[in-house]
C-alpha positions as CSV (number, residue, x, y, z in Angstrom):
1,M,-69.6,23.1,-63.7
2,P,-69.8,23.8,-60.0
3,S,-67.5,21.9,-57.6
4,L,-68.4,19.5,-54.8
5,L,-65.9,18.4,-52.1
6,L,-66.9,15.2,-50.4
7,Y,-65.0,14.8,-47.1
8,I,-65.1,11.2,-45.7
9,H,-64.3,10.8,-42.0
10,G,-62.8,7.7,-40.4
11,F,-63.9,5.0,-38.0
12,N,-65.6,6.3,-34.9
13,S,-65.2,9.9,-36.2
14,S,-67.8,12.4,-37.4
15,P,-68.3,15.6,-39.5
16,L,-66.9,17.4,-36.4
17,S,-63.4,15.9,-36.8
18,A,-60.6,18.5,-36.8
19,K,-59.6,17.8,-40.4
20,A,-63.2,18.1,-41.6
21,E,-63.6,21.4,-39.7
22,L,-60.3,22.7,-41.2
23,M,-61.4,21.9,-44.7
24,R,-64.8,23.5,-44.0
25,A,-63.2,26.7,-42.7
26,W,-60.7,26.9,-45.5
27,C,-63.4,26.5,-48.2
28,E,-65.7,29.1,-46.5
29,L,-62.8,31.6,-46.5
30,Q,-60.9,30.8,-49.7
31,R,-63.4,29.0,-52.0
32,P,-67.0,29.7,-51.0
33,D,-68.0,28.5,-54.4
34,I,-67.2,24.9,-53.5
35,K,-70.1,22.9,-52.1
36,L,-68.8,20.8,-49.2
37,E,-70.5,17.6,-48.1
38,V,-69.3,16.0,-44.8
39,P,-71.8,13.2,-44.1
40,R,-72.1,11.6,-40.8
41,L,-71.5,8.1,-41.9
42,A,-73.3,5.0,-40.6
43,C,-71.2,2.9,-38.2
44,Y,-71.5,-0.2,-40.5
45,P,-69.5,-0.4,-43.7
46,A,-72.2,-1.5,-46.1
47,E,-74.5,1.2,-44.9
48,A,-71.8,3.8,-45.1
49,A,-70.9,2.7,-48.6
50,L,-74.6,3.1,-49.6
51,Q,-74.7,6.6,-48.1
52,L,-71.7,7.6,-50.1
53,K,-73.1,6.1,-53.3
54,D,-76.4,8.0,-52.7
55,I,-74.5,11.3,-52.3
56,I,-72.5,10.6,-55.5
57,E,-75.6,9.7,-57.5
58,T,-77.3,12.9,-56.3
59,Y,-74.5,15.2,-57.6
60,K,-72.6,13.4,-60.4
61,G,-73.2,14.9,-63.8
62,D,-74.1,18.3,-62.2
63,Y,-70.9,18.8,-60.2
64,H,-67.2,18.3,-60.5
65,I,-66.5,16.0,-57.5
66,G,-63.4,15.6,-55.5
67,L,-62.8,13.4,-52.4
68,V,-60.8,13.8,-49.2
69,G,-60.7,10.7,-47.0
70,S,-59.1,10.2,-43.7
71,S,-58.2,6.8,-42.2
72,L,-61.2,4.5,-43.0
73,G,-62.5,7.4,-45.1
74,G,-59.3,7.0,-47.2
75,Y,-60.2,3.3,-47.7
76,L,-63.8,4.3,-48.8
77,S,-62.4,7.1,-51.0
78,T,-60.2,4.5,-52.8
79,W,-63.3,2.4,-53.4
80,L,-65.2,5.5,-54.8
81,N,-62.2,6.3,-57.0
82,A,-62.2,2.8,-58.4
83,R,-65.9,3.0,-59.0
84,Y,-66.3,6.5,-60.3
85,G,-62.9,7.8,-61.2
86,F,-63.0,10.9,-58.9
87,R,-59.7,12.3,-57.7
88,A,-59.0,11.7,-54.0
89,A,-56.6,12.9,-51.3
90,L,-56.0,10.1,-48.8
91,V,-54.9,11.2,-45.3
92,N,-53.3,8.4,-43.4
93,P,-55.6,5.9,-45.1
94,A,-56.6,2.5,-43.8
95,V,-55.3,-0.2,-46.2
96,K,-56.7,-3.3,-44.6
97,P,-59.3,-2.1,-42.1
98,Y,-60.9,-5.5,-42.0
99,D,-57.7,-6.8,-40.2
100,L,-57.3,-3.7,-38.0
101,L,-60.9,-3.5,-36.9
102,A,-61.1,-7.2,-36.0
103,D,-59.5,-6.1,-32.8
104,Y,-62.4,-3.8,-32.1
105,L,-65.2,-6.4,-32.4
106,G,-67.9,-6.0,-29.8
107,P,-69.6,-3.0,-28.2
108,Q,-68.5,0.4,-29.6
109,Q,-69.3,4.0,-28.8
110,N,-68.5,6.9,-31.1
111,P,-66.7,9.5,-29.0
112,Y,-68.0,12.3,-31.2
113,T,-71.7,11.4,-31.4
114,G,-72.2,9.1,-28.4
115,E,-73.8,6.5,-30.6
116,E,-73.5,3.0,-29.3
117,Y,-73.4,0.0,-31.6
118,L,-72.1,-3.5,-32.0
119,L,-69.2,-4.3,-34.4
120,E,-69.5,-7.9,-35.5
121,P,-67.5,-10.3,-37.8
122,H,-69.8,-9.9,-40.7
123,H,-68.9,-6.2,-40.8
124,M,-65.3,-7.2,-41.6
125,D,-66.8,-9.1,-44.6
126,E,-68.6,-5.9,-45.6
127,L,-65.2,-4.0,-45.5
128,K,-63.5,-6.7,-47.6
129,A,-66.2,-6.4,-50.2
130,L,-65.1,-2.7,-50.7
131,D,-61.4,-3.6,-51.1
132,V,-59.7,-2.3,-54.2
133,A,-57.0,-4.9,-55.2
134,S,-55.0,-2.7,-57.5
135,I,-55.1,1.0,-58.3
136,S,-56.2,1.6,-61.9
137,H,-55.6,5.3,-62.1
138,P,-52.7,6.2,-59.7
139,E,-52.5,9.8,-61.1
140,R,-55.9,10.4,-59.5
141,L,-54.8,9.6,-55.9
142,W,-52.6,11.6,-53.5
143,L,-51.4,9.9,-50.4
144,L,-50.7,12.2,-47.4
145,Q,-49.0,9.9,-44.9
146,Q,-47.2,10.5,-41.6
147,E,-44.7,7.8,-40.5
148,G,-45.6,8.5,-36.8
149,D,-49.1,7.2,-37.3
150,E,-49.8,5.2,-34.1
151,V,-52.9,3.4,-35.4
152,L,-51.8,2.2,-38.9
153,D,-48.5,1.0,-40.3
154,Y,-47.6,3.7,-42.7
155,R,-45.6,1.3,-44.9
156,E,-48.8,-0.5,-46.0
157,A,-50.2,2.7,-47.5
158,V,-46.8,3.6,-49.1
159,A,-46.8,0.2,-50.8
160,K,-50.5,0.1,-51.7
161,Y,-50.4,3.6,-53.3
162,Q,-47.1,3.0,-55.1
163,G,-47.2,5.0,-58.3
164,C,-49.6,7.6,-56.9
165,R,-48.5,11.0,-55.8
166,Q,-47.1,10.6,-52.3
167,T,-46.3,13.0,-49.5
168,V,-44.7,11.0,-46.7
169,E,-43.6,12.9,-43.6
170,A,-41.4,11.7,-40.7
171,G,-43.1,11.9,-37.3
172,G,-46.6,13.1,-37.0
173,D,-49.5,10.9,-35.8
174,H,-52.8,9.4,-37.0
175,A,-54.6,12.7,-36.9
176,F,-51.9,14.1,-39.3
177,V,-50.1,16.9,-37.6
178,G,-50.0,20.1,-39.5
179,F,-52.9,19.2,-41.9
180,D,-53.6,23.0,-42.1
181,R,-50.6,23.2,-44.6
182,Y,-52.5,21.3,-47.3
183,P,-56.1,22.5,-48.1
184,A,-55.1,24.8,-50.9
185,E,-52.9,22.1,-52.5
186,I,-55.6,19.4,-52.0
187,I,-58.2,21.6,-53.8
188,Q,-55.7,22.2,-56.6
189,F,-54.9,18.5,-56.9
190,L,-58.7,17.6,-57.0
191,G,-59.2,20.2,-59.7
192,L,-62.0,21.9,-57.9
């Protein structure tokens, strides 16, 4: 069965994020047999979730699917893992984005795409609807976390993903310094 890697970017990011580009370049060079999908997600959670479900429904059954999610993409990957069982590598994942993003309500502009949109309280409810209260299959998740994350409290992810494979590094930042060390190991973990 062919392999599909679904890379899920974070809040106000895009398929052009550094980690997405790094995964793309690695796959092209090392594993051109892997089909890579890096969708430009909708700004609103319910729409983004629907996009991801549509991609999964298109490929499941025909492809072996693995997930990489960064920040909010890690939160969405956790939701997809709970729903479909796919293995996922979570890079500095958001644990409670509905709390964090409450500080960002109002007009937004995606720095990658230039898209302007309005983040409203009901979007936090959409995020809460995607929350996974407990991890059913910890062996299918790998937390890649840096303690120097300036956006998220790394301890929340360490606690949430207790029992999962964890790589927690001192220092670093939200972008995950040195991510280029991990693509081969991620692909191996995902079984692609």
